C-alpha positions in Angstrom: 16.3 -7.0 5.5 13.4 -9.6 5.9 12.2 -11.6 3.0 10.4 -9.5 0.3 6.7 -9.7 0.2 3.7 -8.3 -1.7 1.9 -5.2 -0.4 -0.9 -3.0 -1.8 0.3 -0.7 -4.5 -2.3 1.9 -3.7 -5.7 2.4 -2.1 -8.8 1.0 -3.9 -12.5 0.6 -3.2 -15.0 -2.0 -4.4 -18.8 -2.2 -3.9 -21.1 -5.2 -3.4 -24.9 -5.0 -2.9 -26.6 -8.0 -1.1 -30.3 -7.9 -0.4 -30.4 -4.1 -0.5 -27.4 -3.7 1.9 -24.4 -1.9 0.4 -20.9 -3.2 1.3 -18.1 -0.7 0.4 -14.7 -2.2 0.9 -11.7 0.0 1.0 -8.1 -1.4 1.0 -4.9 0.4 1.6 -1.2 -0.2 2.4 -0.5 -0.1 6.1 3.2 -0.3 7.1 2.4 0.0 10.8 -0.5 -0.6 13.2 -0.8 3.2 13.6 -1.2 3.5 9.8 -3.9 0.9 9.9 -5.8 2.7 12.6 -5.4 6.1 10.9 -6.8 4.5 7.7 -9.8 3.1 9.6 -10.4 6.6 11.2 -10.4 8.2 7.7 -12.9 5.7 6.3 -15.2 6.3 9.4 -14.9 10.0 9.0 -15.7 9.8 5.3 -18.9 7.7 5.8 -20.1 8.5 9.3 -23.7 7.6 8.5 -22.9 4.0 7.7 -24.2 1.1 9.9 -20.9 -0.7 10.4 -17.2 -0.3 9.6 -15.8 -3.8 9.8 -12.0 -4.0 9.5 -9.0 -6.4 9.4 -5.3 -5.7 9.0 -2.0 -7.5 8.7 1.1 -5.5 9.3 4.3 -7.3 8.4 4.5 -10.8 6.9 5.3 -14.4 7.8 6.5 -14.8 11.4 6.6 -11.1 12.1 3.0 -10.2 11.3 0.7 -8.2 13.6 -3.0 -8.7 13.1 -6.1 -6.9 14.1 -9.9 -7.1 13.4 -13.3 -6.0 14.6 -16.9 -7.1 14.1 -17.8 -3.4 14.6 -21.2 -4.1 16.0 -22.2 -7.0 13.8 -23.0 -10.3 15.6 -19.8 -11.8 17.1 -17.6 -13.7 14.6 -19.7 -12.8 11.5 -17.6 -10.0 10.1 -14.1 -9.4 11.5 -12.9 -13.1 11.5 -14.0 -13.8 7.9 -12.4 -10.5 6.8 -9.1 -11.5 8.5 -9.3 -15.0 7.0 -9.4 -13.6 3.5 -6.4 -11.3 4.3 -4.5 -14.3 5.7 -5.1 -16.3 2.6 -4.1 -13.5 0.2 -0.3 -13.7 0.7 -0.3 -9.9 1.0 1.4 -8.0 3.9 1.2 -4.5 5.2 -2.5 -4.3 4.4 -5.6 -2.8 6.0 -9.2 -3.5 4.8 -12.4 -1.8 5.9 -15.8 -3.0 4.8 -18.4 -0.3 5.3 -22.0 -1.5 5.5 -25.1 0.5 4.8 -28.0 -1.6 6.1 -30.7 -2.1 3.5 -33.5 -3.1 5.9 -33.3 -6.9 5.4 -31.4 -9.0 8.0 -29.0 -11.4 6.4 -28.6 -13.8 9.4 -25.2 -15.0 10.7 -24.4 -17.2 7.8 -25.4 -14.5 5.3 -23.2 -12.0 7.1 -20.2 -14.3 7.0 -20.7 -14.8 3.3 -21.3 -11.1 2.6 -18.1 -9.9 4.4 -16.1 -12.7 2.9 -17.3 -11.9 -0.6 -16.7 -8.2 -0.1 -13.1 -8.7 1.0 -12.5 -11.2 -1.9 -13.9 -8.8 -4.5 -11.7 -6.0 -3.3 -8.5 -8.1 -3.3 -9.3 -9.3 -6.8 -9.2 -5.7 -8.0 -6.1 -4.8 -5.9 -2.8 -4.2 -7.6 0.2 -5.2 -5.5 3.9 -4.5 -5.6 6.9 -6.1 -4.0 8.1 -4.5 -0.8 11.8 -4.1 -1.0 14.3 -1.7 0.6 14.3 1.7 -1.2 16.5 4.7 -0.9 16.1 8.4 -1.8 19.2 10.1 -3.2 20.2 13.6 -4.4 22.3 14.0 -7.5 23.9 17.3 -8.2 25.1 17.7 -11.8 25.7 20.3 -14.6 23.0 21.1 -17.0 25.0 19.4 -19.8 24.4 16.0 -18.1 20.7 16.5 -17.2 19.1 14.5 -20.0 21.8 11.8 -19.8 21.4 11.2 -16.1 17.6 11.3 -16.3 17.8 8.5 -18.9 20.2 6.6 -16.6 17.7 6.9 -13.7 14.9 5.4 -15.8 17.2 2.7 -17.2 17.9 1.6 -13.6 14.2 1.6 -12.6 14.5 4.7 -10.5 11.9 7.5 -10.1 12.6 11.2 -10.2 10.7 12.8 -7.3 12.0 16.4 -7.5 14.1 18.7 -9.7 15.8 21.9 -8.5 17.4 24.2 -11.1 20.0 26.5 -9.8 23.6 27.0 -10.8 23.5 23.2 -11.2 20.7 20.8 -11.4 19.7 18.8 -8.3 17.7 15.6 -9.0 16.0 13.8 -6.2 15.4 10.2 -7.1 14.2 7.0 -5.4 15.6 3.5 -6.2 15.3 0.0 -5.0 18.6 -0.5 -3.1 20.1 -3.1 -5.6 19.2 -0.8 -8.6 20.8 2.2 -6.8 24.0 0.3 -6.4 24.2 -0.4 -10.1 23.2 3.1 -11.0 25.9 4.6 -8.7 28.6 2.4 -10.4 27.6 3.5 -13.9 27.2 7.2 -12.9 30.8 7.2 -11.4 32.1 5.5 -14.5 30.4 7.9 -16.9 31.6 11.0 -15.0 35.1 9.9 -14.1 34.1 9.7 -10.4 33.1 13.4 -10.2 29.4 12.8 -9.6 27.8 10.4 -7.1 24.4 10.1 -5.4 24.1 11.5 -1.9 21.8 9.4 0.5 18.8 11.5 1.6 16.8 8.9 3.5 
């Protein structure tokens, strides 16, 4: 797997007002170019009355990054390039950012626009929580009711997350782990159950 890198943990939005123009900046994780474009479409649909939807995205990281940007009707070079410059300097991958502008009636000039879009992107990234992108696996664990609480505690101890529980003749736990944590969890689970229970890879 490629070197691990930081990505947005979730979607956030920040707001900046400059000379009566409102700049709403929305940031989201984008694992593919399609995800980035879908995110842009959602923001546009949410705020169709806005003057501009300036965007930048970086999918991947390091030598395998794909970038995109748009001035979205602002004067050439005043919005998309400064937005992308902030993303490049952030050290964050798989990220899409859209700054939505509601024009306040006062023109900012080219220099003012560059500063406004730069500051809007910077403000959003200051508020953004990130996480390390690492390989994860989803597994199913079928077990008797007598082991339910024990195995749930083991999942937590190995930094896993229970995503679903199905109660039938036995319990089925669906859990998601970082790959290295899953390997350690699997070893302990087999040891504690004398090899009778092991996770089954679901994804």
